[in-house]
BADRENDREN-474338 format. One record per residue: residue in one letter; x, y, z of N, C-alpha, C in turn. Coordinates in nm, 4 decimals, decimal comma. Layout:
N
 rest    neast   nnorth      nup   caeast  canorth     caup    ceast   cnorth      cup
    a        X        Y        Z        X        Y        Z        X        Y        Z
...
end
This chain:
195
 rest    neast   nnorth      nup   caeast  canorth     caup    ceast   cnorth      cup
    m   3,1388  -0,1457  -1,5769   3,0277  -0,0524  -1,5748   2,9506  -0,0624  -1,4428
    e   2,9247  -0,1850  -1,3985   2,8530  -0,2074  -1,2726   2,9321  -0,1499  -1,1553
    n   3,0636  -0,1670  -1,1590   3,1513  -0,1142  -1,0552   3,1406   0,0378  -1,0461
    r   3,1344   0,1013  -1,1602   3,1252   0,2472  -1,1668   2,9923   0,2958  -1,1081
    r   2,8847   0,2246  -1,1408   2,7533   0,2601  -1,0870   2,7510   0,2485  -0,9351
    e   2,8141   0,1438  -0,8840   2,8221   0,1243  -0,7390   2,8989   0,2387  -0,6727
    r   3,0116   0,2770  -0,7331   3,0914   0,3875  -0,6784   3,0117   0,5173  -0,6802
    t   2,9389   0,5402  -0,7889   2,8561   0,6602  -0,8011   2,7516   0,6634  -0,6911
    k   2,6863   0,5510  -0,6706   2,5842   0,5394  -0,5659   2,6462   0,5622  -0,4277
    e   2,7632   0,5033  -0,4046   2,8326   0,5191  -0,2765   2,8728   0,6639  -0,2518
    t   2,9245   0,7299  -0,3552   2,9664   0,8697  -0,3411   2,8475   0,9583  -0,3072
    k   2,7381   0,9378  -0,3773   2,6169   1,0164  -0,3509   2,5701   0,9928  -0,2073
    q   2,5707   0,8677  -0,1628   2,5279   0,8352  -0,0267   2,6229   0,8948   0,0764
    t   2,7510   0,9000   0,0456   2,8494   0,9610   0,1352   2,8185   1,1088   0,1557
    i   2,7804   1,1769   0,0487   2,7436   1,3190   0,0576   2,6184   1,3354   0,1433
    v   2,5189   1,2509   0,1201   2,3947   1,2553   0,1986   2,4255   1,2304   0,3461
    n   2,5052   1,1278   0,3748   2,5400   1,0946   0,5136   2,6140   1,2093   0,5828
    a   2,7042   1,2744   0,5095   2,7780   1,3878   0,5662   2,6822   1,5006   0,6028
    f   2,5877   1,5278   0,5157   2,4888   1,6324   0,5417   2,4060   1,5985   0,6660
    i   2,3611   1,4751   0,6745   2,2790   1,4326   0,7887   2,3596   1,4407   0,9190
    e   2,4855   1,4010   0,9146   2,5710   1,4121   1,0340   2,5865   1,5573   1,0772
    l   2,6046   1,6462   0,9808   2,6179   1,7884   1,0132   2,4905   1,8441   1,0756
    l   2,3766   1,7891   1,0361   2,2490   1,8352   1,0915   2,2357   1,8037   1,2405
    d   2,3163   1,7111   1,2893   2,3141   1,6811   1,4328   2,3667   1,7979   1,5158
    s   2,4525   1,8789   1,4557   2,5124   1,9883   1,5320   2,4740   2,1274   1,4827
    k   2,4109   2,1359   1,3646   2,3788   2,2659   1,3060   2,2455   2,2629   1,2343
    d   2,1824   2,3768   1,2289   2,0611   2,3941   1,1508   2,0984   2,3909   1,0023
    a   2,0131   2,3352   0,9188   2,0412   2,3218   0,7753   2,0734   2,4551   0,7093
    l   2,0073   2,5602   0,7544   2,0306   2,6923   0,6949   2,1742   2,7393   0,7133
    h   2,2411   2,6898   0,8160   2,3767   2,7340   0,8470   2,4846   2,6354   0,8027
    i   2,4453   2,5350   0,7273   2,5424   2,4383   0,6745   2,5735   2,4766   0,5302
    s   2,7004   2,4877   0,5001   2,7404   2,5251   0,3638   2,7791   2,4012   0,2830
    v   2,7796   2,4177   0,1529   2,8229   2,3094   0,0633   2,9681   2,2731   0,0941
    i   3,0488   2,3724   0,1265   3,1898   2,3466   0,1600   3,2001   2,2552   0,2825
    e   3,1176   2,2803   0,3837   3,1188   2,1945   0,5031   3,0768   2,0514   0,4687
    i   2,9769   2,0398   0,3829   2,9291   1,9064   0,3421   3,0394   1,8311   0,2689
    t   3,1042   1,8988   0,1732   3,2084   1,8315   0,0938   3,3292   1,7952   0,1802
    k   3,3612   1,8825   0,2741   3,4737   1,8540   0,3643   3,4430   1,7300   0,4484
    k   3,3227   1,7247   0,5028   3,2810   1,6109   0,5860   3,2763   1,4816   0,5032
    a   3,2343   1,4932   0,3769   3,2213   1,3757   0,2890   3,3534   1,3370   0,2228
    h   3,4544   1,4215   0,2381   3,5853   1,3990   0,1750   3,5737   1,3921   0,0225
    v   3,4962   1,4862  -0,0325   3,4857   1,5001  -0,1781   3,5039   1,6480  -0,2118
    d   3,5355   1,6762  -0,3376   3,5483   1,8169  -0,3745   3,4123   1,8734  -0,4169
    r   3,4052   2,0053  -0,4299   3,2778   2,0698  -0,4621   3,2251   2,0266  -0,5990
    g   3,3155   2,0023  -0,6919   3,2738   1,9564  -0,8249   3,1977   1,8247  -0,8165
    t   3,2435   1,7368  -0,7282   3,1752   1,6085  -0,7081   3,0364   1,6318  -0,6500
    f   3,0265   1,7223  -0,5521   2,8954   1,7548  -0,4949   2,8005   1,8007  -0,6056
    y   2,8471   1,8949  -0,6878   2,7603   1,9525  -0,7914   2,7313   1,8557  -0,9064
    r   2,8066   1,7490  -0,9147   2,7757   1,6448  -1,0131   2,6454   1,5741  -0,9742
    y   2,6196   1,5655  -0,8443   2,5012   1,4957  -0,7944   2,3861   1,5894  -0,7583
    f   2,4190   1,7087  -0,7109   2,3160   1,8008  -0,6617   2,3416   1,9417  -0,7133
    e   2,2361   2,0063  -0,7570   2,2480   2,1430  -0,8083   2,2883   2,2401  -0,6966
    n   2,2330   2,2157  -0,5777   2,2625   2,2994  -0,4612   2,2209   2,2222  -0,3356
    k   2,2321   2,2873  -0,2221   2,1988   2,2213  -0,0953   2,0506   2,1842  -0,0902
    q   1,9643   2,2710  -0,1419   1,8205   2,2428  -0,1422   1,7898   2,1180  -0,2257
    a   1,8606   2,1005  -0,3358   1,8419   1,9808  -0,4191   1,8810   1,8550  -0,3412
    l   1,9828   1,8653  -0,2575   2,0239   1,7534  -0,1717   1,9121   1,7186  -0,0736
    v   1,8548   1,8202  -0,0100   1,7448   1,7985   0,0847   1,6271   1,7331   0,0132
    e   1,5896   1,7866  -0,1025   1,4759   1,7325  -0,1775   1,5011   1,5893  -0,2234
    d   1,6244   1,5577  -0,2600   1,6590   1,4217  -0,2995   1,6402   1,3260  -0,1816
    c   1,6829   1,3675  -0,0634   1,6638   1,2855   0,0577   1,5154   1,2617   0,0820
    e   1,4356   1,3676   0,0712   1,2918   1,3576   0,0946   1,2258   1,2613  -0,0038
    e   1,2540   1,2805  -0,1319   1,1912   1,1976  -0,2356   1,2327   1,0515  -0,2249
    n   1,3587   1,0282  -0,1961   1,4089   0,8914  -0,1809   1,3358   0,8201  -0,0672
    f   1,3189   0,8888   0,0447   1,2495   0,8315   0,1599   1,1023   0,8043   0,1276
    l   1,0345   0,9005   0,0668   0,8929   0,8828   0,0326   0,8737   0,7694  -0,0680
    d   0,9666   0,7549  -0,1616   0,9590   0,6438  -0,2574   0,9664   0,5092  -0,1857
    k   1,0570   0,4984  -0,0895   1,0693   0,3732  -0,0134   0,9394   0,3420   0,0602
    l   0,8817   0,4437   0,1244   0,7545   0,4242   0,1950   0,6437   0,3836   0,0989
    y   0,6401   0,4472  -0,0167   0,5358   0,4187  -0,1154   0,5402   0,2720  -0,1579
    f   0,6586   0,2223  -0,1914   0,6692   0,0844  -0,2402   0,6361  -0,0176  -0,1313
    v   0,6783   0,0087  -0,0090   0,6436  -0,0821   0,1007   0,4930  -0,0798   0,1232
    h   0,4342   0,0388   0,1248   0,2892   0,0511   0,1459   0,2124  -0,0214   0,0362
    r   0,2539  -0,0040  -0,0875   0,1858  -0,0691  -0,2002   0,1889  -0,2211  -0,1854
    n   0,3036  -0,2760  -0,1494   0,3148  -0,4211  -0,1310   0,2308  -0,4692  -0,0134
    l   0,2318  -0,3934   0,0943   0,1542  -0,4315   0,2121   0,0044  -0,4229   0,1862
    l  -0,0356  -0,3264   0,1072  -0,1773  -0,3100   0,0760  -0,2301  -0,4310   0,0003
    s  -0,1521  -0,4824  -0,0925  -0,1976  -0,6019  -0,1655  -0,2043  -0,7228  -0,0719
    e  -0,1138  -0,7311   0,0257  -0,1210  -0,8382   0,1266  -0,2445  -0,8208   0,2147
    a  -0,2709  -0,6979   0,2559  -0,3830  -0,6693   0,3463  -0,5175  -0,7006   0,2816
    q  -0,5268  -0,6867   0,1513  -0,6525  -0,7153   0,0815  -0,6904  -0,8625   0,0921
    k  -0,5946  -0,9480   0,1193  -0,6207  -1,0918   0,1321  -0,6617  -1,1307   0,2747
    m  -0,6502  -1,0365   0,3684  -0,6811  -1,0662   0,5088  -0,8321  -1,0718   0,5313
    e  -0,8728  -1,1604   0,6205  -1,0145  -1,1739   0,6564  -1,0592  -1,0628   0,7505
    n  -0,9766  -1,0365   0,8522  -1,0094  -0,9275   0,9448  -0,8815  -0,8520   0,9793
    y  -0,9000  -0,7384   1,0433  -0,7866  -0,6519   1,0744  -0,7691  -0,6361   1,2252
    s  -0,7824  -0,7460   1,2980  -0,7718  -0,7395   1,4438  -0,6272  -0,7251   1,4917
    d  -0,5313  -0,7494   1,4038  -0,3908  -0,7289   1,4380  -0,3186  -0,6755   1,3149
    m  -0,2809  -0,5502   1,3217  -0,2134  -0,4852   1,2091  -0,0636  -0,4694   1,2350
    s  -0,0127  -0,5388   1,3377   0,1260  -0,5173   1,3785   0,2272  -0,5509   1,2687
    n   0,2034  -0,6541   1,1882   0,2963  -0,6877   1,0804   0,3017  -0,5757   0,9770
    f   0,1877  -0,5223   0,9447   0,1754  -0,4113   0,8503   0,2537  -0,2899   0,9029
    i   0,2288  -0,2551   1,0271   0,2937  -0,1400   1,0908   0,4440  -0,1644   1,1039
    e   0,4808  -0,2862   1,1408   0,6218  -0,3248   1,1595   0,7045  -0,2970   1,0336
    q   0,6520  -0,3358   0,9184   0,7278  -0,3198   0,7947   0,7447  -0,1732   0,7555
    i   0,6437  -0,0924   0,7807   0,6553   0,0508   0,7513   0,7553   0,1156   0,8474
    l   0,7471   0,0792   0,9746   0,8400   0,1357   1,0725   0,9835   0,0889   1,0491
    a   1,0009  -0,0272   0,9881   1,1358  -0,0747   0,9552   1,2030   0,0216   0,8571
    i   1,1271   0,0720   0,7602   1,1808   0,1702   0,6644   1,2181   0,2985   0,7383
    i   1,1303   0,3408   0,8271   1,1577   0,4631   0,9037   1,2810   0,4438   0,9910
    e   1,2894   0,3287   1,0581   1,4036   0,3032   1,1464   1,5349   0,2979   1,0690
    t   1,5330   0,2374   0,9522   1,6529   0,2309   0,8690   1,7019   0,3711   0,8326
    n   1,6092   0,4639   0,8239   1,6405   0,6018   0,7850   1,6187   0,7005   0,9001
    i   1,6249   0,6517   1,0242   1,5841   0,7321   1,1401   1,6640   0,8613   1,1548
    q   1,7926   0,8562   1,1305   1,8752   0,9763   1,1448   1,8344   1,0807   1,0412
    m   1,8107   1,0366   0,9183   1,7681   1,1284   0,8135   1,6282   1,1823   0,8422
    v   1,5370   1,0949   0,8859   1,4001   1,1368   0,9173   1,4028   1,2404   1,0291
    n   1,4819   1,2150   1,1317   1,4946   1,3112   1,2412   1,5475   1,4446   1,1895
    a   1,6484   1,4385   1,1048   1,7051   1,5616   1,0496   1,6012   1,6378   0,9678
    l   1,5294   1,5674   0,8809   1,4319   1,6333   0,7937   1,3108   1,6863   0,8696
    l   1,2673   1,6133   0,9711   1,1480   1,6563   1,0453   1,1787   1,7539   1,1585
    n   1,2948   1,7409   1,2183   1,3209   1,8163   1,3408   1,4377   1,9139   1,3342
    k   1,5221   1,9050   1,2302   1,6448   1,9844   1,2348   1,6716   2,0727   1,1136
    t   1,5891   2,0681   1,0123   1,6187   2,1500   0,8942   1,5729   2,2938   0,9093
    g   1,4895   2,3214   1,0088   1,4386   2,4564   1,0252   1,3338   2,4912   0,9215
    n   1,2822   2,3893   0,8535   1,1852   2,4102   0,7467   1,0774   2,3029   0,7609
    i   0,9523   2,3435   0,7634   0,8453   2,2449   0,7825   0,7912   2,1889   0,6508
    s   0,8558   2,2199   0,5401   0,8039   2,1721   0,4110   0,8017   2,0194   0,4031
    f   0,9036   1,9519   0,4568   0,9025   1,8056   0,4522   0,7934   1,7500   0,5419
    q   0,7729   1,8129   0,6552   0,6670   1,7694   0,7456   0,5326   1,7740   0,6727
    e   0,5081   1,8816   0,6011   0,3819   1,8943   0,5272   0,3771   1,7952   0,4103
    k   0,4898   1,7773   0,3436   0,4975   1,6821   0,2321   0,4695   1,5395   0,2812
    l   0,5258   1,5033   0,3956   0,5043   1,3703   0,4526   0,3593   1,3536   0,4971
    r   0,3019   1,4571   0,5582   0,1617   1,4502   0,6005   0,0700   1,4309   0,4799
    e   0,0953   1,5047   0,3722   0,0158   1,4905   0,2487   0,0304   1,3495   0,1913
    f   0,1539   1,3003   0,1897   0,1806   1,1655   0,1402   0,1037   1,0627   0,2232
    l   0,1131   1,0743   0,3560   0,0431   0,9810   0,4446  -0,1078   0,9896   0,4248
    m  -0,1581   1,1096   0,4049  -0,3016   1,1266   0,3838  -0,3453   1,0568   0,2545
    e  -0,2699   1,0770   0,1469  -0,3019   1,0105   0,0196  -0,3009   0,8587   0,0358
    q  -0,1991   0,8074   0,1046  -0,1892   0,6625   0,1233  -0,3018   0,6104   0,2124
    n  -0,3407   0,6890   0,3127  -0,4525   0,6493   0,3990  -0,5835   0,6443   0,3208
    i  -0,6053   0,7396   0,2322  -0,7271   0,7395   0,1500  -0,7295   0,6162   0,0606
    v  -0,6162   0,5866  -0,0025  -0,6064   0,4667  -0,0872  -0,6362   0,3421  -0,0040
    t  -0,5771   0,3341   0,1144  -0,5978   0,2188   0,2027  -0,7440   0,2047   0,2411
    l  -0,8052   0,3140   0,2837  -0,9464   0,3097   0,3237  -1,0354   0,2641   0,2085
    k  -1,0109   0,3172   0,0907  -1,0950   0,2824  -0,0246  -1,0774   0,1367  -0,0659
    q  -0,9557   0,0850  -0,0530  -0,9312  -0,0516  -0,0976  -0,9653  -0,1571   0,0073
    l  -0,9575  -0,1218   0,1347  -0,9786  -0,2231   0,2383  -1,1160  -0,2197   0,3033
    t  -1,1880  -0,1108   0,2890  -1,3190  -0,1000   0,3524  -1,4214  -0,1804   0,2746
    k  -1,4937  -0,2627   0,3465  -1,5913  -0,3507   0,2814  -1,7262  -0,2814   0,2611
    h  -1,7447  -0,1658   0,3211  -1,8687  -0,0903   0,3031  -1,8347   0,0518   0,2566
    e  -1,9330   0,1209   0,2096  -1,9139   0,2566   0,1578  -1,8972   0,3555   0,2732
    i  -1,7911   0,4336   0,2690  -1,7702   0,5405   0,3669  -1,7911   0,6722   0,2924
    p  -1,8734   0,7613   0,3480  -1,8930   0,8910   0,2826  -1,7592   0,9631   0,2614
    e  -1,7489   1,0340   0,1507  -1,6242   1,1021   0,1130  -1,5720   1,1939   0,2243
    k  -1,6609   1,2697   0,2876  -1,6176   1,3606   0,3946  -1,5548   1,2826   0,5100
    q  -1,6158   1,1711   0,5467  -1,5609   1,0899   0,6562  -1,4266   1,0290   0,6174
    t  -1,4152   0,9854   0,4935  -1,2883   0,9299   0,4453  -1,1782   1,0343   0,4563
    t  -1,2077   1,1553   0,4110  -1,1092   1,2636   0,4155  -1,0722   1,2982   0,5594
    l  -1,1726   1,3084   0,6459  -1,1456   1,3405   0,7869  -1,0642   1,2304   0,8547
    l  -1,1020   1,1065   0,8318  -1,0305   0,9945   0,8923  -0,8862   0,9876   0,8418
    a  -0,8676   1,0053   0,7118  -0,7328   1,0028   0,6541  -0,6480   1,1168   0,7095
    n  -0,7079   1,2339   0,7247  -0,6364   1,3490   0,7792  -0,6000   1,3257   0,9257
    y  -0,6941   1,2755   1,0019  -0,6723   1,2443   1,1438  -0,5585   1,1426   1,1590
    a  -0,5676   1,0349   1,0838  -0,4671   0,9280   1,0932  -0,3296   0,9769   1,0487
    s  -0,3242   1,0513   0,9384  -0,1942   1,0966   0,8879  -0,1282   1,1941   0,9848
    s  -0,2069   1,2807   1,0467  -0,1503   1,3746   1,1451  -0,0995   1,2998   1,2682
    a  -0,1747   1,1993   1,3126  -0,1324   1,1196   1,4280  -0,0050   1,0411   1,3963
    i  -0,0009   0,9788   1,2797   0,1169   0,9008   1,2400   0,2385   0,9918   1,2272
    l   0,2186   1,1084   1,1656   0,3283   1,2044   1,1523   0,3807   1,2446   1,2903
    g   0,2902   1,2695   1,3832   0,3315   1,3052   1,5190   0,4144   1,1965   1,5842
    i   0,3732   1,0716   1,5667   0,4482   0,9581   1,6234   0,5853   0,9458   1,5569
    i   0,5906   0,9589   1,4240   0,7188   0,9493   1,3524   0,8128   1,0602   1,3990
    k   0,7599   1,1798   1,4074   0,8399   1,2951   1,4499   0,8925   1,2734   1,5924
    f   0,8044   1,2299   1,6810   0,8431   1,2042   1,8201   0,9479   1,0934   1,8276
    w   0,9212   0,9810   1,7608   1,0121   0,8665   1,7672   1,1494   0,9019   1,7124
    s   1,1523   0,9734   1,5999   1,2818   1,0049   1,5390   1,3673   1,0944   1,6282
    s   1,3042   1,1778   1,7105   1,3836   1,2638   1,7996   1,4041   1,2014   1,9383
    n   1,3355   1,0903   1,9665   1,3496   1,0191   2,0945   1,3804   0,8718   2,0696
    y   1,4572   0,8465   1,9673   1,4817   0,7105   1,9199   1,5418   0,6196   2,0271
    q   1,6319   0,6721   2,1069   1,6989   0,5884   2,2078   1,6035   0,5386   2,3157
    g   1,4949   0,6105   2,3390   1,4034   0,5747   2,4465   1,2901   0,4818   2,4068
    y   1,2714   0,4592   2,2767   1,1588   0,3783   2,2289   1,2056   0,2839   2,1186
    t   1,1800   0,1564   2,1375   1,2156   0,0592   2,0346   1,1074   0,0578   1,9267
    r   1,1414  -0,0014   1,8155   1,0413  -0,0170   1,7092   0,9235  -0,0983   1,7614
    k   0,9527  -0,1981   1,8430   0,8467  -0,2815   1,9008   0,7514  -0,1974   1,9864
    d   0,8058  -0,1028   2,0639   0,7218  -0,0126   2,1443   0,6247   0,0646   2,0552
    i   0,6768   0,1179   1,9477   0,5961   0,2015   1,8577   0,4935   0,1161   1,7844
    v   0,5346  -0,0015   1,7368   0,4415  -0,0928   1,6679   0,3264  -0,1287   1,7604
    s   0,3593  -0,1665   1,8822   0,2575  -0,2067   1,9787   0,1596  -0,0928   2,0061
    f   0,2120   0,0269   2,0252   0,1262   0,1419   2,0533   0,0335   0,1726   1,9355
    i   0,0897   0,1831   1,8155   0,0075   0,2163   1,6980  -0,0964   0,1078   1,6730
    n  -0,0564  -0,0181   1,6843  -0,1508  -0,1282   1,6637  -0,2639  -0,1217   1,7661
    n  -0,2290  -0,0972   1,8911  -0,3279  -0,0893   1,9981  -0,4284   0,0234   1,9727
    v  -0,3797   0,1402   1,9359  -0,4686   0,2537   1,9080  -0,5524   0,2259   1,7835
    t  -0,4911   0,1690   1,6807  -0,5623   0,1413   1,5557  -0,6735   0,0395   1,5766
    v  -0,6434  -0,0673   1,6454  -0,7396  -0,1757   1,6620  -0,8418  -0,1468   1,7720
    n  -0,7977  -0,0892   1,8837  -0,8851  -0,0709   1,9997  -0,9383   0,0705   2,0193
    g  -0,8753   0,1683   1,9587  -0,9191   0,3065   1,9757  -0,8562   0,3732   2,0967
    i  -0,8648   0,5037   2,0993  -0,8029   0,5837   2,2049  -0,8714   0,5633   2,3396
    l  -1,0017   0,5456   2,3389  -1,0760   0,5349   2,4653  -1,0331   0,4156   2,5501
    r  -0,9785   0,3120   2,4884  -0,9305   0,1952   2,5642  -0,8187   0,2333   2,6613
    f  -0,7430   0,3369   2,6270  -0,6333   0,3799   2,7141  -0,6856   0,4531   2,8373
    i  -0,8021   0,5129   2,8247  -0,8593   0,5924   2,9332  -0,9313   0,5043   3,0342
    k  -0,9987   0,4011   2,9870  -1,0804   0,3153   3,0744  -0,9960   0,2304   3,1648
end
């Protein structure tokens, strides 16, 4: 039974990987289920066993990625609550970026190559929700609701921009480069770069 579950998981991942590879050369709108199955070396019946259609495949990729981010963020948040100060957030940032890096090809495809900005908006909303949770749980003083919302929106848009940029320029920037930059901006602010 365990062997069968592993094969099922592998087959589904093979289909996802084939789709992501095809996105390197084509817009998602122009990729057919037949092309995906051919690339994955499975028949169409196998594809439809896992996904209702191509859009269901895209949504499955999106949800799987967001779930991974959610669980890492939740674990990191409980660790962060034990910290005395937040003068270095690089470990926190490092672990989140590790999830992104592990899925960099898929993230690049979803953010930059599907021809649809729905995932971009979904990720921004997700980041905003997580930022609000973080602010409420880690702030030692009361922040007015409007400021919390503005700060969460500002941070989520900035983070989304960095993720989008990094995923499409992955070869030019290491995870360490991105961690260092985000940590520096988070801890020191933007004005430190100007002075």
